[in-house]
C-alpha angles and dihedrals in degrees: 000000000000139000094261090056089052091050092049092048092050090049092051090049093049096045095035084217134090094210094054091045090052091050091052091056097037095240132115123273089241092055095050091045090053093048094051090047090051089051091052090049092052091050095042093228138092112251101175129050102215094182095074128079112248093025116249137198124256117235088263089049092054091054092045092050091063091047094046092052090050092050092050092048092051091047090052091051091049092052092048094050092047091053091048090053091051094051102040146018121289124200141065130315116199112205126186122195134184121257111272096024089103086079092063127077088273092116090054090054091050091048092053091051092046091052090051094045109024092164091069113087112217121207117189128202127190119207144135119282097257093050090048092053092048091047092050090051090053091049094248092130134036094210136001132203108211151141106259094242092141096047088242093156088072092061113109093220097063141067121209141189130198106242100181146328108236122206114240117232133203102235111212139166116251095252094054115120090238096048093104096048117114092213141001137198124222088248089062090064096062110133095020121131103244135207101205112215105213123195092209136064097241100036091235107101137119088260092055091048091051094057093043087056089055089058091047091050087054088058106259148067111249120246097235112188095174138010115208141164091201110096093189092057091047094052092046091056092047089050088052086057094240093131143311136270143197115238137167116269095248090068087074093057098086101032116128123238092244095053115118091233136115125187118207120183117246112225127202140073115316096012093135138090116227115217113199133183113226129188137167116262091222095054106115097180104141090210089059092052091051091046093052092048089051095047098040107023094165095051106045 
């Protein structure tokens, strides 16, 4: 038994005709008849009832048809995966991303890479910026997508790339006096009860200090009633009309129409969140190299 015999038998079964099956495979009718007969001899059973018009399969032939199709499909998959392995990296890519970034188009970027390189297994991990930086240092991730709240880009052992600058948004409940504004400044938020969205676990990072300085530059110290790195909790409390927050624009992407939330752009210098990709210089994972070339083709 060989694969050609399986292909010929499937063609005969589908066409119910030896001549049409032979034409499909560009061989003579005699040759395909001989190959199907040889298949029957190797199995020790009759697969085709040649006395009917059109020809039909015997009960054994009907069972074998399903098995032959499955074998051919698995063989096709094996060939495809082998070719993929020969033309691209194979392995695992460990990606860390900062809390909240799941609301961006990050999943679309990963999907595009996965479609281009399906033989690379992607494992994603969601943490705060300080835990991501520590994990990258320990080799737990191949690349992280993060706010630079730990000043990790200054470390000599890493490379980094600016992925995007995300507009910051005043996040308000619908009944807030500013809900109908088209833009706000940080100075406009003086006196508001604030849920401070922190990129770090302890709320005491360079990123936190940067945004506190923006309030101070606006002429006041913010009235922070809670610091949190959990965007979902922050938005729930804003919806409950307990206060307001400032969040990156992508957090609005997956909000539902019925949510009691309004997002108003903050205008002014520094009212953005920088998302950077960071990876270790010594990481020789071929999947990482392919990922970086795919994500940043002009830079690698």
